N, C-alpha and C positions, 0 to 999 in steps of 0.2 A: 887392840888394833882398830884403826879406822878403815872400814871396808866399804867400797862403792860397788854397786852392782847395776849394770846397764842391761835392762830387759827384765820384765816381771812376768814372764811366761812360766811354763812348768818348771824348767830348770832354774831360772833366776829366783823364783819364789822358794823353791826347796833349799837352795843355797843360802838365801836370805834367812830363812827360819833356822837353819843349822848354825849360821853365823851369830844370830841374835842369842840363841841358846848357849853358844860358846862364850858369850859375854862381850862380843865385839860391838862397837858402834857401827851401825849399818845405815848407809844412805842409798836410796834406790832412785833410778831414773828409768822412765819408760823409753822404749825405742822410738824413733821419729814417727810421728803420726799416731802413736798409741793414745787411746781415749780413756778417760776416767782413771788416770794413773793413781791419783791419791786414794780413791775408793778401793781400787784393786789392791794397792799396797796395804791399806789398813786392814783389809779382810785376809789377805794371803800371807802377809808378813807383819804381824803385830809387833810393835816395839821398834820398827825401823822408821827412819826419816825418809822423806821424799823431797827431791829437789832436782832441777835440771843439772846436767853435768857441769855446766859453766858456773854454777853456784855452789858446787860441792866444797866443803872444807877440805883441807889436805887429807888425802887418803894414803894409807900405807900400801894397799893393794886394791886394784880395781878388777872386776870380773866382767867380761863381755859375754853376754848370754842372749844373743840375737841371731837371726838367720845369717848365714855367711854372706849372702848377697847384700844384706843390709850393712853388715860390718865393713864391707869393702867400699861402700859409698858414703857412709854416714860421717858426720863431723864428730871428732872426739876432742873437745876443748879442755884437755887435761894438761897440767904442767909438764914441761919437758922432762923426760926421764921417769915418769910415773910407771910403776910396774903394773902391767895389765895381763891378767890370765885370760887367754882366748879359749873359751869353752864351746866355740861354735863347731858345727859339722856341716859338710855339704849335704844337702838333701834335694835330690833332683826335682820333686814336685814344686819346690819353692825357689830353688837356686838355678834351675836349668841344668843342662848337661855338664858333667865335670870336666875340668881341664885335662886334656888328654896326655900331657907330658908328665903327669904324676906329681906335680909340685904340691907339697903339703899346703893345706889351706892357710895355716898360720904364717907361712912365708909370704903368701900373697897379702894377708892382712897387715903384716909388719911392713911390707913394702908400701902399702897405702897410708900407713901412719908411722913413718920412720922416727919421729921424735920420741916415741914411747919405747919402753923396754918390755918385750913380749915374752910370755911363757905359754906354752901349750899344756893344758891340764884340764881335768874335770869334764872332758868331752866324751871320754870312752865309757863312762857309766851312764845308764839310763836314769832319768829323774826319779823313776819309780824305785830303782835300786837305792838311790841316795835317801829317798823318803823312808824306806823300810829299814835301813841299816841302823841298829842301835849305836849310840855314841861310844859305848864301851865294848864294842865287838872284839872278841879275841879268837883268832888273830884278826887284826884290823885288815880292811880291804885296801889293796894297793891302788895308788893313783900315780900315773906317770907324770913326771915333770921334765919337759923338754925346753931348753932355753939356750941362747948364745951368751947370756950374761950371768955369771955365777952369782952375783948379789941378787939379781932378780929371781933366779931359781931358788935361792935360799929364802927370800921373802915369801914366795909362792908356797914353798914347802912348809914353812911355819904356819901359814894360813890353812893349808890342807890338813896338817897334823892337828890343828886346833879343832877341826870338824870331826875328829875321831877316825881319821883315815891315815893310811901309811904312805907318805910320799916316797916314790922310787925314782931314781935318776933314769931318764929316758933319752939321753943324748942331747943333741942340738936341735934347733928348729928344723934343720934339714932332715933329721932323723924322725921327726914327729909323725911321719906317715904311718908308723907302727901303731899310733894311737887312733887312727882314723878308720872309717868303715872299710872292711876288707883286711885290716891289720890283725895281728895275732891276739890282741887283747880287747878289741872293740866289742862292746856289748855284753861283757861277762864280768861279774864281780869276782876278782881273783885275790888270793892272799899273795904275799911277797914270794913265797916258795913257788906257787903256781905260775906267777908272773915270770919268774926266772926260767922256768921250763918253756914258757910260751914264746918269749921274746928272743929274736936272733942274737947270738953271742957277738955279732959284729958291732953292736952298739958299744962304744968304748967304755962308758961308765959301768955297764953291766958286767964287763969282763972282770972288774975288780971286786965284785960281790961274791960271797960264798955260794957254792952250789947248794940246792936243797938236799936235805938228808935222804939217803937211799931208801929208808924204810917208809917214807911218806907215800901214801896212796897216790897213784897217778894213772892216767889213761895210757894204755900200751901204745896208742897211736902217737904219743908225745904231746897230746893236747890236754889242757886242764880239764877236770871232770865237768861235763855239762856245757863246754864252751859253745859247741855248735847249737845246742838247744837254747842257750841264753841269747845268742846272736839272732836266731830265728824269732824268738819271743820279742826281742827289742824291735826288730823290723815290723812285726805285727802291731806293736803298740804305737810306733811312730806313724804307721799308716792309718 
């Protein structure tokens, strides 16, 4: 796969390293105003190329890994129809107060860049979780894939699977609130079985998936083991 990543911060660099290790051709671009992008990329993501988005070769999947406020206002000179994984999250210290109507952040990003095909994914795991996960973990850690376009979802799922993760359908972009802070899977590395217990059954795609086995260990509160602790730990690391 040809993979483009916009943003070479903690998340972008971790995803870049995993993508290079998976054998993808990776091209990186810093967010607007970023300094020393070439040097940072060479140190943080050896084996990746660096180029402005406007000079990228054709990419199969792009990943947006910048602050939400930047994603909403930046230019994205990608070809029409490019599949873009939105890995952003709202973070009040950087992005200001959240939108009060509960609109998922990717719905807002997609509205700002309607020429592109958007997928919400890879935002609900911490960069430290992605860094620490072995590529051949069994069972693999689940990653939600929310999209309005089935082909875009399939492309994103293939990329996620190549990183050693387990892509799990998470509905449409309108459903992607479940992947954001305060949602049932945010901040905790969950297996598919744990994910299915945590996510509301109202998400259509999940209704078609088999329920986890009755004998699998689970929290009697209905939450995956350690979910609250993982979420608290992630908030501390972000701060």
